C-alpha positions as CSV (number, residue, x, y, z in Angstrom):
1,M,103.5,111.6,99.3
2,N,102.2,115.1,100.4
3,D,98.8,114.1,99.0
4,F,98.8,110.6,100.6
5,W,96.9,111.5,103.7
6,K,94.2,113.3,101.7
7,E,93.9,110.3,99.4
8,F,93.9,107.9,102.4
9,E,91.1,109.7,104.1
10,E,89.1,109.7,100.9
11,V,89.5,106.0,100.5
12,R,88.5,105.4,104.1
13,K,85.3,107.5,103.6
14,K,84.5,105.4,100.5
15,E,84.5,102.0,102.4
16,T,83.5,101.2,106.0
17,F,85.1,98.0,107.2
18,E,83.1,95.6,109.4
19,S,84.6,92.8,111.6
20,K,85.4,89.4,110.0
21,E,86.7,90.8,106.8
22,K,83.4,92.2,105.6
23,V,83.0,95.5,103.7
24,K,79.8,97.4,104.1
25,V,78.3,97.7,100.6
26,L,76.5,101.0,100.1
27,K,72.9,100.8,98.7
28,E,74.0,102.3,95.3
29,D,76.7,99.6,95.0
30,R,74.2,96.8,95.2
31,A,72.9,97.7,91.7
32,K,76.4,97.2,90.4
33,I,76.7,93.5,91.5
34,I,77.8,91.3,88.6
35,K,78.7,87.7,88.1
36,I,82.5,87.4,87.9
37,P,84.2,84.3,86.4
38,L,86.3,82.7,89.1
39,N,89.0,81.8,86.6
40,L,89.6,85.5,86.0
41,I,90.0,86.4,89.6
42,H,93.6,87.0,91.0
43,E,94.7,87.2,94.7
44,S,95.8,90.6,95.9
45,P,99.6,91.0,96.4
46,Y,98.8,92.7,99.7
47,Q,96.9,89.7,101.1
48,G,98.4,89.3,104.6
49,R,98.9,85.5,104.7
50,L,102.3,84.0,105.5
51,L,101.4,80.4,104.6
52,N,99.6,79.1,101.6
53,I,96.1,80.2,102.5
54,E,94.5,77.1,101.0
55,N,96.7,74.6,102.9
56,S,96.4,76.3,106.4
57,Q,94.4,74.1,108.8
58,H,92.5,76.8,110.5
59,I,91.7,78.4,107.1
60,K,90.4,75.1,105.9
61,A,88.1,75.0,108.9
62,E,86.9,78.6,108.2
63,I,86.2,77.7,104.6
64,E,84.2,74.6,105.6
65,E,82.1,76.8,107.9
66,L,81.6,79.4,105.2
67,N,80.6,76.7,102.7
68,K,77.8,75.5,105.1
69,S,76.7,79.1,105.6
70,I,76.5,79.8,101.9
71,E,74.6,76.5,101.2
72,I,72.0,77.5,103.8
73,S,71.7,81.3,103.2
74,G,73.5,82.0,100.0
75,L,76.3,84.6,99.7
76,M,75.3,87.4,102.0
77,Q,78.2,89.7,100.9
78,P,79.5,90.1,97.4
79,I,83.3,90.3,96.9
80,I,85.0,93.5,96.0
81,V,87.4,93.6,93.1
82,R,89.2,96.0,90.8
83,K,89.6,95.5,87.0
84,L,93.0,94.6,85.7
85,R,94.1,94.3,82.0
86,K,93.4,90.6,82.3
87,G,90.9,89.7,84.9
88,Y,90.2,91.1,88.3
89,E,92.1,91.6,91.6
90,I,90.5,90.8,94.9
91,I,90.2,93.8,97.3
92,D,87.9,92.0,99.8
93,G,86.6,88.4,99.9
94,H,89.5,86.0,99.6
95,R,87.8,83.3,101.7
96,R,84.5,83.7,99.7
97,V,86.4,83.1,96.5
98,L,88.1,80.0,97.9
99,S,84.7,78.7,99.2
100,F,83.1,79.1,95.7
101,K,86.1,77.4,94.0
102,K,85.9,74.5,96.5
103,A,82.1,74.2,95.8
104,G,83.0,73.8,92.1
105,K,81.2,77.0,91.0
106,Q,82.2,79.0,88.0
107,Y,81.0,82.5,89.0
108,I,80.8,84.6,92.1
109,P,78.7,87.8,92.8
110,G,81.0,90.8,93.0
111,I,81.3,94.6,92.8
112,V,84.0,96.2,90.6
113,K,85.5,99.2,92.2
114,Q,87.2,101.9,90.2
115,C,90.4,102.5,92.2
116,T,94.1,103.0,91.8
117,E,96.7,100.5,92.9
118,K,97.4,102.6,95.9
119,E,93.8,102.7,96.9
120,A,93.5,99.0,96.4
121,M,96.5,98.4,98.6
122,I,95.1,100.6,101.4
123,L,91.7,98.9,101.3
124,S,93.1,95.4,101.2
125,V,95.8,95.8,103.9
126,I,93.7,97.9,106.2
127,G,90.8,95.5,105.7
128,N,93.1,92.6,106.6
129,L,94.4,94.4,109.7
130,Q,90.9,95.0,111.0
131,R,89.9,91.3,110.9
132,K,89.4,90.0,114.5
133,N,90.8,86.6,113.7
134,L,94.1,87.8,112.3
135,N,97.1,86.3,114.3
136,V,100.2,88.3,115.2
137,I,102.3,86.9,112.3
138,E,99.7,87.6,109.7
139,T,99.4,91.1,111.1
140,A,103.1,91.5,111.0
141,I,103.2,90.3,107.3
142,A,100.4,92.8,106.4
143,I,102.2,95.7,108.1
144,Q,105.5,94.7,106.5
145,K,103.9,94.8,103.0
146,L,102.4,98.2,103.8
147,K,105.8,99.4,104.9
148,K,107.6,98.1,101.8
149,T,105.3,100.3,99.6
150,K,107.3,103.3,101.0
151,L,104.1,105.3,101.1
152,F,104.9,106.4,104.7
153,K,107.9,108.6,105.6
154,T,108.0,107.4,109.1
155,Q,106.8,104.5,111.3
156,A,104.7,107.0,113.2
157,E,102.7,107.8,110.0
158,L,102.2,104.1,109.3
159,A,101.0,103.6,112.9
160,K,98.5,106.4,112.5
161,S,97.2,104.9,109.3
162,I,96.0,101.8,111.1
163,G,95.1,103.4,114.4
164,K,97.9,101.9,116.5
165,E,100.8,103.2,118.7
166,E,104.3,103.4,117.2
167,S,105.5,100.9,119.9
168,Y,102.9,98.4,118.7
169,I,104.4,98.5,115.1
170,S,107.9,97.8,116.5
171,D,106.7,94.9,118.6
172,I,104.6,93.3,115.9
173,M,107.3,93.7,113.2
174,N,109.9,92.1,115.6
175,T,107.9,88.9,115.7
176,L,109.3,88.2,112.2
177,K,112.8,88.1,113.8
178,L,111.9,85.0,115.8
179,D,113.0,81.4,115.0
180,K,111.4,80.3,111.7
181,R,109.8,77.3,113.4
182,I,108.1,79.6,115.9
183,I,106.9,82.0,113.2
184,A,105.4,79.1,111.1
185,D,103.7,77.5,114.1
186,I,102.1,80.8,115.3
187,A,101.0,81.6,111.8
188,E,99.4,78.1,111.5
189,N,98.0,77.5,115.0
190,N,97.7,81.0,116.6
191,T,99.5,79.7,119.7
192,I,100.6,83.0,121.2
193,K,98.8,86.3,121.0
194,D,100.6,88.3,123.8
195,L,103.3,90.6,122.3
196,R,105.1,90.9,125.6
197,I,105.5,87.2,125.8
198,L,106.8,87.2,122.2
199,R,109.2,90.0,123.1
200,M,110.6,88.0,126.1
201,L,110.9,85.0,123.8
202,R,112.8,86.9,121.2
203,H,115.3,88.1,123.8
204,S,115.9,84.6,125.1
205,G,118.3,83.6,122.4
206,K,120.1,84.8,119.3
207,V,118.8,83.7,115.8
208,S,121.4,82.4,113.4
209,E,120.4,81.7,109.8
210,G,116.7,81.8,110.8
211,Y,117.0,79.4,113.8
212,S,117.6,79.6,117.6
213,D,117.4,76.4,119.6
214,E,117.1,78.5,122.8
215,Q,114.1,80.3,121.5
216,F,112.4,77.2,120.2
217,A,112.9,75.2,123.4
218,L,111.5,78.0,125.4
219,Y,108.6,78.4,123.0
220,Q,107.7,74.7,123.4
221,Q,107.6,75.2,127.1
222,I,105.4,78.3,126.8
223,V,102.9,76.5,124.6
224,S,102.9,73.1,126.5
225,K,102.6,74.7,129.9
226,N,100.5,77.7,128.8
227,L,102.8,80.1,130.7
228,S,101.7,83.5,131.7
229,R,103.9,86.6,131.5
230,N,104.8,86.4,135.1
231,K,105.6,82.7,135.0
232,L,107.7,83.1,131.9
233,Y,109.6,86.0,133.5
234,L,110.5,83.8,136.5
235,L,111.5,80.9,134.3
236,I,113.8,83.1,132.2
237,K,115.3,84.6,135.4
238,Q,116.0,81.2,136.8
239,K,117.6,80.1,133.6
240,K,119.9,83.2,133.6
241,Q,120.9,82.5,137.2
242,K,121.8,78.9,136.4
243,K,123.8,80.0,133.4
244,R,125.8,82.5,135.5
245,D,126.3,79.8,138.2
246,S,127.6,77.4,135.6
247,V,130.2,79.9,134.2
248,I,131.9,80.5,137.6
249,S,132.7,77.9,140.2
250,L,134.6,78.4,143.5
251,K,136.2,75.7,145.6
252,R,138.1,76.1,148.9
253,S,140.5,73.6,150.5
254,N,142.9,73.9,153.5
255,N,145.5,76.2,152.0
256,K,144.0,76.9,148.6
257,I,141.1,78.6,146.8
258,C,140.3,77.4,143.3
259,L,138.4,79.8,141.0
260,E,137.2,78.2,137.8
261,I,135.8,80.4,134.9
262,L,134.5,78.8,131.7
263,T,135.7,81.0,128.9
264,K,134.2,79.1,125.9
265,N,131.5,81.8,125.2
266,I,133.4,84.8,126.5
267,S,135.5,87.0,124.2
268,E,139.2,87.3,124.7
269,E,138.8,91.0,125.6
270,I,136.6,90.1,128.5
271,V,138.8,87.3,129.6
272,E,141.8,89.7,129.8
273,E,139.7,92.3,131.7
274,V,138.6,89.5,134.2
275,L,142.3,88.5,134.8
276,F,143.3,92.2,135.3
277,K,140.5,92.8,137.8
278,L,141.3,89.6,139.7
279,K,144.9,90.6,140.0
280,E,143.9,94.1,141.1
281,I,141.6,92.7,143.8
282,M,144.2,90.2,145.0
283,D,146.9,92.8,145.2
284,S,144.6,95.1,147.2
285,L,143.6,92.3,149.6
286,L,147.2,91.1,150.1
287,E,148.3,94.7,150.8
288,K,145.4,95.0,153.4
289,D,146.5,91.7,154.9
290,K,150.1,93.0,155.1
291,R,149.0,96.1,156.9
292,L,146.9,94.2,159.4
293,A,149.8,91.9,160.2
294,T,152.1,94.9,160.8
295,E,149.6,96.5,163.1
296,E,149.4,93.4,165.3
C-alpha cells in the first residue's frame, strides 16, 4: 500500500483520459494497433454498470448512435485491452466492443497494454468515473468496486484518487441505500442527478429488506412533478407536520379535555415518559390553580 500512490501517479501519466470514455492514444501506440477477435474479449470486472449493459435502454440508444458513426467514419479510437491467459480484458472501449458485436463483425482494432491487474483496475474505474454521461448510481457502483479492492486505507485517499471531496464519496455511496426500485430506475433512466435531493429522499423513510414505500412514493412525486430542492424541502416539511398532527389530537368540551395520542409507532419507553411528563405538568398546574384560589 505504501507504493500505491507512486504506482497510481505512474499509471495516470501513462494514459490521459478524454471525455466520453475515450483514452488518448499516444503516437507510438498507434503502431501497436492489432485486430483482436471479438470472441476472445472479456468485460472488465471493474466496469461500473449496475444493469445488464446490453439491455439498458439508454445504452441501446448510445450503441445505435455509435454504430451509425462507425459506418460513416470508421472506428476513430481503438479499444484498449490487457492480455489474459485466455483472451483479453477490456480496459477501455466497452461500447465499441458491443457496437462491433451488434454489427456482426469478428474483429476489432485494439491496443494491448502491458499492465498489472491493479493498473488495469485503476485505468478502468477512473476512466469510467470521468465519463460525462455516467449517472449517480453507475458512479456509486464504480466507487464501490474501487473501495472493495482495499487499495485505500481511508475514504479520504479514495476521494483524492478521483479528484473529489470526501463528503462527495459519502453522498454518492449512500445512494445505494435507497429503495431498490429507485436505484434501478435512476440507473436505467438517469432521472435524478442532484445528490442533495437524493439525500433528502433517503431520509424520508426507512428501508426494510431493500424497500421503502415512503421513499418510493416521494420519488415518484419528485420525478413526475420535477421538484427542485426547495420544493422538495417544503413538501417534506408539510408531510412531517401532518404526521405530527395525526399523532396527537386535543378536544375540549364543557367540563372535560380529551387528549388522544396514537401510540402504534411509538416505543413503550416513550409512552411511559409521555405519561410521566403529563402527570408532572398536570400536578404543577393543579398546584398553581390551588394557590390562586387561596389568594382570592
